[in-house]
C-alpha positions as CSV (number, residue, x, y, z in Angstrom):
1,X,12.4,-20.8,-89.5
2,X,8.9,-19.7,-88.5
3,X,9.3,-21.3,-85.1
4,X,12.6,-19.6,-84.5
5,X,11.1,-16.2,-85.3
6,X,8.2,-16.9,-82.9
7,X,10.5,-17.7,-80.1
8,X,12.7,-14.6,-80.7
9,X,9.5,-12.4,-80.7
10,X,8.3,-13.9,-77.4
11,X,11.7,-13.2,-75.7
12,X,11.8,-9.6,-76.9
13,X,8.2,-9.1,-75.7
14,X,9.1,-10.4,-72.2
15,X,12.2,-8.2,-72.0
16,X,10.1,-5.2,-73.1
17,X,7.4,-5.9,-70.5
18,X,10.0,-6.2,-67.7
19,X,11.6,-3.0,-68.8
20,X,8.3,-1.1,-68.7
21,X,7.5,-2.5,-65.2
22,X,10.9,-1.4,-64.0
23,X,10.4,2.1,-65.6
24,X,7.0,2.5,-63.9
25,X,8.5,1.5,-60.5
26,X,11.3,4.0,-61.0
27,X,8.9,6.8,-61.8
28,X,6.9,6.2,-58.7
29,X,10.0,6.2,-56.5
30,X,11.2,9.5,-58.1
31,X,7.8,11.1,-57.6
32,X,7.5,10.0,-54.0
33,X,11.0,11.4,-53.2
34,X,10.2,14.6,-55.0
35,X,7.0,15.4,-53.1
36,X,7.4,17.4,-49.9
37,X,6.9,15.6,-46.6
38,X,4.0,17.8,-45.6
39,X,1.9,16.5,-48.5
40,X,2.2,12.9,-47.7
41,X,-1.1,11.3,-46.7
42,X,-0.4,10.1,-43.1
43,X,1.3,13.3,-41.8
44,X,-1.0,15.6,-43.6
45,X,-4.2,14.6,-41.7
46,X,-2.4,14.7,-38.4
47,X,-0.8,18.2,-38.9
48,X,-4.1,19.6,-40.2
49,X,-5.8,18.4,-37.0
50,X,-3.0,19.9,-34.9
51,X,-3.4,23.2,-36.7
52,X,-7.1,23.2,-35.6
53,X,-5.9,22.9,-32.0
54,X,-6.2,19.2,-31.4
55,X,-3.7,18.0,-28.8
56,X,-1.5,15.0,-29.4
57,X,-3.7,12.9,-27.1
58,X,-6.9,14.1,-28.7
59,X,-9.5,11.6,-30.0
60,X,-9.3,13.6,-33.2
61,X,-5.9,12.2,-33.8
62,X,-6.8,8.6,-33.0
63,X,-7.6,7.8,-36.7
64,X,-7.6,4.0,-37.3
65,X,-7.6,3.3,-33.5
66,X,-11.3,4.1,-33.4
67,X,-12.1,0.6,-34.4
68,X,-10.4,-0.8,-31.3
69,X,-12.2,1.4,-28.9
70,X,-15.1,0.1,-26.8
71,X,-18.5,1.5,-26.2
72,X,-19.4,1.0,-22.6
73,X,-22.6,-0.6,-21.5
74,X,-25.0,0.8,-18.9
75,X,-24.6,-1.7,-16.1
76,X,-27.7,-0.4,-14.2
77,X,-29.9,-2.9,-16.0
78,X,-30.9,-0.8,-19.1
79,X,-29.6,-2.3,-22.4
80,X,-30.4,0.9,-24.3
81,X,-28.1,3.2,-22.5
82,X,-24.6,3.4,-23.9
83,X,-21.6,5.6,-23.3
84,X,-21.3,8.3,-26.0
85,X,-18.7,7.4,-28.6
86,X,-16.8,10.6,-27.8
87,X,-16.2,9.4,-24.3
88,X,-15.2,6.0,-25.6
89,X,-12.8,7.6,-28.0
90,X,-11.0,9.2,-25.1
91,X,-9.8,5.8,-24.0
92,X,-7.2,3.9,-26.0
93,X,-6.0,0.3,-25.7
94,X,-7.0,-2.5,-23.5
95,X,-6.6,-0.7,-20.2
96,X,-7.9,2.7,-21.3
97,X,-4.4,3.4,-22.5
98,X,-3.0,3.0,-19.0
99,X,-1.9,6.6,-19.2
100,X,1.0,7.6,-17.0
101,X,-0.4,9.3,-14.0
102,X,0.8,12.8,-13.4
103,X,-0.6,13.2,-10.0
104,X,2.6,14.5,-8.5
105,X,4.0,17.9,-9.3
106,X,6.8,16.3,-11.3
107,X,4.2,15.3,-13.9
108,X,2.8,18.7,-14.4
109,X,4.0,21.2,-17.0
110,X,4.7,24.9,-16.5
111,X,1.5,25.8,-18.3
112,X,-0.5,23.5,-16.0
113,X,-3.0,25.2,-13.8
114,X,-2.5,22.4,-11.2
115,X,1.2,23.1,-11.1
116,X,0.6,26.8,-10.6
117,X,-2.0,26.1,-7.9
118,X,0.3,23.8,-5.9
119,X,3.0,26.6,-6.0
120,X,0.6,29.1,-4.4
121,X,1.4,30.1,-0.8
122,X,-2.0,28.7,0.4
123,X,-0.8,25.3,-0.8
124,X,2.5,25.6,1.0
125,X,1.5,26.3,4.5
126,X,3.7,24.0,6.6
127,X,2.2,21.5,8.9
128,X,3.5,21.2,12.5
129,X,6.7,19.2,13.0
130,X,6.0,15.5,12.8
131,X,7.4,13.6,15.8
132,X,7.6,9.9,16.4
133,X,4.4,9.9,18.3
134,X,2.7,11.7,15.4
135,X,3.4,8.9,13.0
136,X,0.9,6.1,12.5
137,X,3.7,3.5,12.5
138,X,7.2,3.4,14.0
139,X,9.3,1.5,11.5
140,X,12.4,-0.5,12.2
141,X,15.0,1.1,10.0
142,X,16.9,-2.2,9.7
143,X,13.9,-4.2,8.5
144,X,14.2,-5.1,4.8
145,X,11.4,-6.6,2.8
146,X,11.7,-8.7,-0.4
147,X,9.9,-11.5,-2.2
148,X,11.4,-14.9,-1.6
149,X,11.5,-15.5,-5.4
150,X,10.2,-13.9,-8.5
151,X,7.2,-16.3,-8.5
152,X,6.6,-16.2,-4.7
153,X,3.9,-14.4,-2.8
154,X,5.9,-14.6,0.5
155,X,7.7,-11.8,2.1
156,X,11.0,-12.3,4.0
157,X,12.5,-9.9,6.5
158,X,16.1,-8.9,6.9
159,X,16.6,-11.6,9.5
160,X,16.1,-14.2,6.7
161,X,17.4,-12.3,3.7
162,X,21.0,-13.1,2.8
163,X,21.6,-10.3,0.4
164,X,22.9,-6.9,1.4
165,X,21.4,-3.6,0.5
166,X,23.0,-1.8,-2.5
167,X,25.3,1.1,-1.7
168,X,23.3,4.3,-0.8
169,X,20.0,2.4,-0.3
170,X,18.1,2.0,2.9
171,X,15.6,-0.6,4.1
172,X,12.8,1.8,3.3
173,X,13.8,1.7,-0.4
174,X,12.9,-2.0,-0.5
175,X,9.3,-1.4,0.6
176,X,6.6,-1.6,-2.1
177,X,4.8,1.7,-2.8
178,X,1.6,0.8,-0.9
179,X,3.7,0.2,2.2
180,X,5.5,3.5,1.8
181,X,2.1,5.1,1.6
182,X,1.1,3.5,4.9
183,X,4.3,4.4,6.6
184,X,3.9,8.0,5.6
185,X,0.5,8.5,7.3
186,X,0.7,10.9,10.3
187,X,-1.5,12.9,12.7
188,X,-1.9,15.8,10.2
189,X,-2.2,14.3,6.8
190,X,-2.9,11.1,4.9
191,X,-0.2,11.9,2.4
192,X,2.0,15.0,1.8
193,X,1.3,17.7,-0.7
194,X,4.5,17.2,-2.7
195,X,4.2,13.4,-2.6
196,X,6.7,11.7,-5.0
197,X,5.0,8.4,-4.4
198,X,1.6,9.4,-5.7
199,X,2.2,8.9,-9.5
200,X,3.7,5.4,-8.8
201,X,0.9,4.4,-6.4
202,X,-1.8,5.4,-8.9
203,X,0.0,3.6,-11.7
204,X,0.2,0.5,-9.5
205,X,-3.5,0.6,-8.8
206,X,-4.2,0.7,-12.6
207,X,-1.6,-1.8,-13.8
208,X,-0.5,-4.3,-11.1
209,X,-1.4,-7.9,-11.8
210,X,-4.4,-9.0,-9.8
211,X,-3.8,-12.3,-8.0
212,X,-6.9,-12.5,-5.9
213,X,-10.5,-11.1,-5.9
214,X,-13.0,-11.6,-3.1
215,X,-16.1,-9.8,-2.2
216,X,-15.8,-7.2,0.7
217,X,-18.2,-8.0,3.5
218,X,-20.6,-5.4,4.7
219,X,-21.9,-2.4,2.9
220,X,-25.1,-2.0,0.8
221,X,-23.6,-2.6,-2.7
222,X,-21.1,-4.9,-4.3
223,X,-17.4,-4.2,-3.7
224,X,-14.4,-6.4,-4.2
225,X,-11.0,-6.6,-2.5
226,X,-8.2,-7.0,-5.1
227,X,-4.8,-8.3,-4.1
228,X,-1.5,-7.7,-6.0
229,X,1.6,-9.8,-6.1
230,X,3.4,-7.5,-3.7
231,X,0.7,-7.9,-1.1
232,X,-0.8,-4.5,-1.9
233,X,-4.6,-4.4,-1.9
234,X,-7.3,-2.2,-3.4
235,X,-11.0,-1.7,-3.1
236,X,-12.7,-2.2,-6.5
237,X,-16.1,-0.6,-7.1
238,X,-17.5,-1.6,-10.5
239,X,-19.3,0.6,-13.0
240,X,-23.1,0.8,-12.5
241,X,-24.0,4.0,-14.4
242,X,-22.8,5.8,-17.5
243,X,-21.3,9.2,-17.1
244,X,-24.2,11.2,-18.5
245,X,-26.9,9.6,-16.4
246,X,-28.3,11.5,-13.4
247,X,-29.8,10.1,-10.3
248,X,-33.6,10.1,-10.8
249,X,-35.3,12.9,-8.8
250,X,-37.6,10.3,-7.1
251,X,-34.7,8.3,-5.7
252,X,-34.0,8.5,-2.0
253,X,-30.3,9.2,-1.2
254,X,-30.0,5.8,0.5
255,X,-31.1,3.9,-2.6
256,X,-28.8,5.7,-5.1
257,X,-26.1,3.8,-7.0
258,X,-22.5,4.0,-5.9
259,X,-20.6,5.3,-8.9
260,X,-17.0,4.3,-9.7
261,X,-16.2,7.6,-11.3
262,X,-17.4,9.5,-8.3
263,X,-14.7,7.7,-6.2
264,X,-12.0,8.7,-8.7
265,X,-13.2,12.3,-8.9
266,X,-13.6,12.7,-5.2
267,X,-10.0,11.8,-4.6
268,X,-8.8,14.4,-7.0
269,X,-11.2,17.1,-5.7
270,X,-10.2,16.4,-2.1
271,X,-6.6,16.9,-3.1
272,X,-7.3,20.2,-5.0
273,X,-9.1,21.5,-1.9
274,X,-5.9,20.6,0.0
275,X,-7.7,18.3,2.5
276,X,-5.8,15.1,1.4
277,X,-8.1,12.9,3.5
278,X,-9.2,10.4,0.8
279,X,-7.0,7.4,0.0
280,X,-5.6,7.4,-3.6
281,X,-8.0,6.1,-6.3
282,X,-7.4,5.2,-9.9
283,X,-9.7,4.0,-12.6
284,X,-9.1,0.6,-14.2
285,X,-10.6,-1.6,-16.9
286,X,-10.8,-5.1,-15.4
287,X,-11.1,-8.5,-17.2
288,X,-14.1,-10.1,-15.4
289,X,-13.0,-13.6,-16.5
290,X,-9.3,-13.6,-15.8
291,X,-9.1,-11.1,-13.0
292,X,-12.2,-12.0,-11.0
293,X,-14.0,-15.2,-11.9
294,X,-11.0,-17.5,-12.6
295,X,-9.0,-16.4,-9.5
296,X,-11.7,-15.8,-6.8
297,X,-11.7,-18.0,-3.8
298,X,-15.1,-16.6,-2.7
299,X,-17.6,-19.4,-3.3
300,X,-20.6,-17.1,-2.8
301,X,-19.3,-14.7,-5.4
302,X,-18.3,-17.5,-7.9
303,X,-21.9,-18.8,-7.9
304,X,-23.3,-15.5,-9.2
305,X,-21.4,-15.5,-12.6
306,X,-23.3,-16.2,-15.8
307,X,-23.3,-15.5,-19.5
308,X,-25.9,-13.1,-20.7
309,X,-28.1,-13.8,-23.8
310,X,-25.7,-11.8,-26.0
311,X,-22.6,-13.5,-24.7
312,X,-21.3,-11.0,-22.1
313,X,-19.8,-12.2,-18.8
314,X,-21.9,-11.0,-15.9
315,X,-22.0,-11.4,-12.1
316,X,-23.9,-9.8,-9.2
317,X,-22.5,-11.0,-5.9
318,X,-24.3,-10.7,-2.5
319,X,-25.3,-7.3,-0.9
320,X,-28.3,-5.4,0.4
321,X,-29.0,-3.4,-2.8
322,X,-28.8,-4.2,-6.5
323,X,-27.2,-7.7,-6.1
324,X,-29.5,-9.7,-8.4
325,X,-29.8,-11.0,-11.9
326,X,-31.8,-7.9,-12.8
327,X,-28.9,-5.6,-11.7
328,X,-26.0,-7.7,-12.8
329,X,-22.7,-6.2,-13.7
330,X,-21.9,-7.2,-17.3
331,X,-18.7,-6.8,-19.3
332,X,-18.3,-6.1,-23.0
333,X,-17.8,-9.0,-23.4
334,X,-15.8,-9.4,-20.3
335,X,-14.3,-5.9,-19.7
336,X,-15.6,-3.8,-16.9
337,X,-14.7,-0.4,-15.7
338,X,-14.2,0.3,-12.0
339,X,-12.4,2.4,-9.4
340,X,-9.4,1.0,-7.5
341,X,-8.8,2.7,-4.1
342,X,-5.7,2.0,-2.1
343,X,-6.7,0.3,1.1
344,X,-5.7,1.9,4.5
345,X,-3.6,-0.2,6.9
346,X,-5.5,-3.2,8.4
347,X,-7.4,-2.3,11.5
348,X,-5.4,-4.9,13.5
349,X,-2.3,-2.8,12.8
350,X,-3.9,0.7,12.9
351,X,-7.2,0.8,14.7
352,X,-9.8,3.3,13.4
353,X,-12.7,4.7,15.2
354,X,-16.0,5.3,13.5
355,X,-18.0,8.4,14.4
356,X,-21.7,9.0,13.7
357,X,-22.1,12.4,12.0
358,X,-24.2,14.8,14.0
359,X,-25.8,15.8,10.7
360,X,-26.6,12.3,9.7
361,X,-29.8,11.9,7.8
362,X,-32.7,9.9,9.1
363,X,-32.5,7.2,6.3
364,X,-36.2,7.0,6.5
365,X,-38.8,7.7,3.7
366,X,-40.9,10.1,5.8
367,X,-39.0,11.0,9.0
368,X,-36.6,13.9,9.3
369,X,-33.5,14.2,11.5
370,X,-33.4,16.6,14.4
371,X,-31.0,19.0,12.6
372,X,-33.6,19.4,9.8
373,X,-36.2,20.6,12.3
374,X,-34.1,22.7,14.7
375,X,-32.3,25.7,13.2
376,X,-30.3,26.1,16.5
377,X,-29.1,22.6,16.3
378,X,-25.4,23.6,16.1
379,X,-25.4,25.1,19.6
380,X,-26.2,21.7,20.9
381,X,-23.4,20.1,18.9
382,X,-20.9,22.6,20.1
383,X,-21.5,21.5,23.7
384,X,-21.1,17.8,22.8
385,X,-17.6,16.1,22.8
386,X,-15.6,15.9,20.7
387,X,-17.0,19.0,19.0
388,X,-16.7,21.1,22.2
389,X,-13.0,21.7,21.7
390,X,-10.2,21.6,19.2
391,X,-10.8,21.7,15.4
392,X,-13.1,18.6,15.1
393,X,-16.2,20.7,14.2
394,X,-14.2,22.7,11.7
395,X,-12.9,19.5,10.1
396,X,-16.4,18.3,9.8
397,X,-17.4,21.5,8.0
398,X,-14.5,20.9,5.6
399,X,-16.1,17.6,4.9
400,X,-19.4,19.3,4.4
401,X,-17.9,21.6,1.7
402,X,-16.5,18.6,-0.1
403,X,-19.8,16.7,0.0
404,X,-21.8,19.7,-1.2
405,X,-19.5,20.3,-4.1
406,X,-20.0,16.8,-5.4
407,X,-23.6,16.4,-4.2
408,X,-23.0,13.6,-1.7
409,X,-25.9,13.2,0.7
410,X,-24.7,9.9,2.2
411,X,-22.2,11.0,4.8
412,X,-23.7,9.2,7.8
413,X,-20.3,8.3,9.5
414,X,-16.6,9.3,9.3
415,X,-13.5,7.7,10.7
416,X,-10.3,8.7,12.5
417,X,-7.1,6.8,13.4
418,X,-7.5,5.8,17.1
419,X,-3.9,6.3,17.9
420,X,-4.1,10.1,17.4
421,X,-7.2,10.6,19.6
422,X,-9.4,13.6,18.8
423,X,-6.5,15.8,17.6
424,X,-6.3,14.5,14.0
425,X,-7.9,14.7,10.6
426,X,-11.1,13.0,9.5
427,X,-11.0,10.3,6.8
428,X,-13.3,11.0,3.9
429,X,-14.3,7.5,2.9
430,X,-17.1,6.1,0.7
431,X,-17.7,8.8,-1.8
432,X,-19.5,6.7,-4.5
433,X,-22.8,8.5,-4.1
434,X,-21.3,11.8,-5.1
435,X,-21.6,13.3,-8.6
436,X,-25.0,11.8,-9.2
437,X,-26.7,14.9,-10.3
438,X,-25.5,18.2,-11.9
439,X,-28.8,20.0,-12.7
440,X,-29.7,20.7,-9.1
441,X,-27.9,21.5,-5.8
442,X,-28.8,20.0,-2.5
443,X,-28.4,22.9,-0.1
444,X,-29.3,20.7,2.9
445,X,-25.8,19.2,2.7
446,X,-24.5,22.7,3.8
447,X,-26.4,22.6,7.0
448,X,-23.3,22.3,9.3
449,X,-21.8,25.4,7.7
450,X,-25.1,27.4,7.6
451,X,-26.1,26.5,11.1
452,X,-22.7,26.9,12.8
453,X,-21.5,29.8,10.7
454,X,-17.8,28.8,11.1
455,X,-15.2,27.7,8.7
456,X,-11.4,27.5,8.8
457,X,-9.8,30.7,7.4
458,X,-7.4,28.5,5.3
459,X,-10.3,26.7,3.7
460,X,-12.2,29.9,3.0
461,X,-9.1,31.5,1.4
462,X,-8.6,28.5,-0.9
463,X,-12.2,28.4,-1.9
464,X,-12.0,32.1,-2.8
465,X,-8.8,31.3,-4.9
466,X,-10.6,28.4,-6.7
467,X,-13.4,30.8,-7.7
468,X,-11.0,33.0,-9.7
469,X,-10.4,32.4,-13.5
470,X,-6.7,31.5,-13.2
471,X,-7.6,28.8,-10.7
472,X,-11.1,27.9,-11.7
473,X,-12.1,24.7,-9.8
474,X,-13.7,23.0,-12.9
475,X,-10.5,23.5,-14.9
476,X,-8.3,22.1,-12.2
477,X,-10.4,19.0,-11.7
478,X,-10.7,18.5,-15.5
479,X,-6.9,18.6,-15.7
480,X,-6.4,16.3,-12.8
481,X,-8.9,13.7,-14.2
482,X,-7.3,13.8,-17.6
483,X,-4.5,11.6,-16.3
484,X,-6.8,8.8,-15.3
485,X,-6.9,5.6,-17.4
486,X,-10.7,6.0,-17.7
487,X,-10.7,9.6,-18.8
488,X,-13.0,11.4,-19.3
489,X,-14.1,10.5,-15.8
490,X,-16.9,13.1,-15.4
491,X,-19.4,14.5,-17.9
492,X,-18.8,18.2,-18.5
493,X,-22.0,19.3,-16.7
494,X,-20.7,17.9,-13.5
495,X,-17.6,20.1,-13.8
496,X,-19.7,23.2,-14.5
497,X,-21.8,22.4,-11.5
498,X,-18.7,22.6,-9.3
499,X,-18.2,26.3,-10.1
500,X,-21.9,27.0,-9.4
501,X,-21.8,25.2,-6.1
502,X,-18.6,26.8,-5.1
503,X,-20.3,30.2,-5.5
504,X,-23.1,29.1,-3.2
505,X,-20.6,28.0,-0.5
506,X,-18.9,31.4,-0.6
507,X,-22.3,33.1,-0.5
508,X,-23.2,31.1,2.6
509,X,-20.0,32.2,4.3
510,X,-20.7,35.8,3.1
511,X,-24.1,35.7,4.7
512,X,-22.6,34.5,8.0
513,X,-20.0,37.3,7.9
514,X,-22.7,39.9,7.2
515,X,-24.6,39.1,10.3
516,X,-21.6,38.4,12.6
517,X,-20.7,40.6,15.5
518,X,-17.3,38.9,15.6
519,X,-16.1,37.9,12.1
520,X,-13.2,36.0,13.7
521,X,-15.8,33.5,15.0
522,X,-16.9,32.9,11.4
523,X,-13.4,32.7,9.9
524,X,-11.4,30.8,12.5
525,X,-7.8,31.7,12.0
526,X,-5.7,28.5,11.5
527,X,-2.9,30.1,9.5
528,X,-1.8,33.2,11.4
529,X,0.9,35.1,9.6
530,X,2.0,32.2,7.4
531,X,0.1,33.5,4.3
């Protein structure tokens, strides 16, 4: 009898316990459903941050993602210099978020200052009509390109391809984006203002699979040529300095580091100035192991890889400056930032001519160049071909303005496409030594403008526009760089320096106008009645 009562009691106890657990679960469900959505934990923090003005892409909203963000190493050789965490938090994911590039007008919102700028009449001045002889390449409209198979690296032309083009498509539609970029180059511009290809091209530079990495020959510092599956190629410049580091004041300009972020910022600045003479550049976070070491066929480069004492993958390559164990480029543990610049057409297909700049520096520790000693040097340049006619000198002064704004003292040469002779634009290549300092301005860079006292009227009008609050230059470049996978690309002081330097450019032109007997010789009219 006692055993039966004990068994009955145990059963009732278990039933009661299960009932209480069920009741507690039911109460929790009812309370959760009864609470308003705005008071739930996850949404509450996010909405509070948004109420404070944090944008959807703000690091403030990153929350748990902070743990997955990397702090970047100073690759100049100092182990103590690290990127600030606020800059690291601006990047998300393995490839810095691989943000969708909004370089084209289609990616800009109505509230965008860039969108407003590109609608301004000064940014819609038509170029002359482009004839066949003004194009860098004459393309066979029947030539179709495609890969032999999904896993093949070989192109086949229309003569070998058996498939027909889809309805409404042309052979041009089969070209990869990099080839369309090459085909679009003409006498007057490297790419058009309203270029629908630009967002795709920048995205390809940041995300396309890398199938080959070799060191680029020549040059003073390490650069790599990266090849993609569609035969596109890019010039990779690795990170050597953190964003908040300035070039030491005792450094000579010819021994300065080449900065990857300077290449990225220079492309966007060049576009904002409406020059469009720098090939497209995107930032990219590269896996040193998988995307360089394991696939390189460059034996000299392969020999320079090693593992650092803390387990990071490093390499240094072969070059004139900073290619040694002491200046090795190290990942964290194998991730390395860099700039990816679209390569121009091969010189065997489109020859380029290199021109020594008349205002080239001496590249000597104690000697000065002639232009630094002779204030009337420009008169001599004006009598020397190709500066004695056409707009070559004015184009060079455009380049001077670009270099002064970003503090680039290393413009010893420039290039042009040989096919177009002297009547074409200058290519603004190798901008890695820009944006090295923001606390001082190197006025000697402006020597061509100050000595010649000439500038294109269109350039001057745009500079004036970029000095006004609605189109402030620093705001425009900040917005443009925000779309890059490595954003923030520049430290804020560099952006503030742009506005200060722009004021000095305008002051230099103003000084020329004040002392000019013929103002039209200072502001050379290249727009007429078009604005």
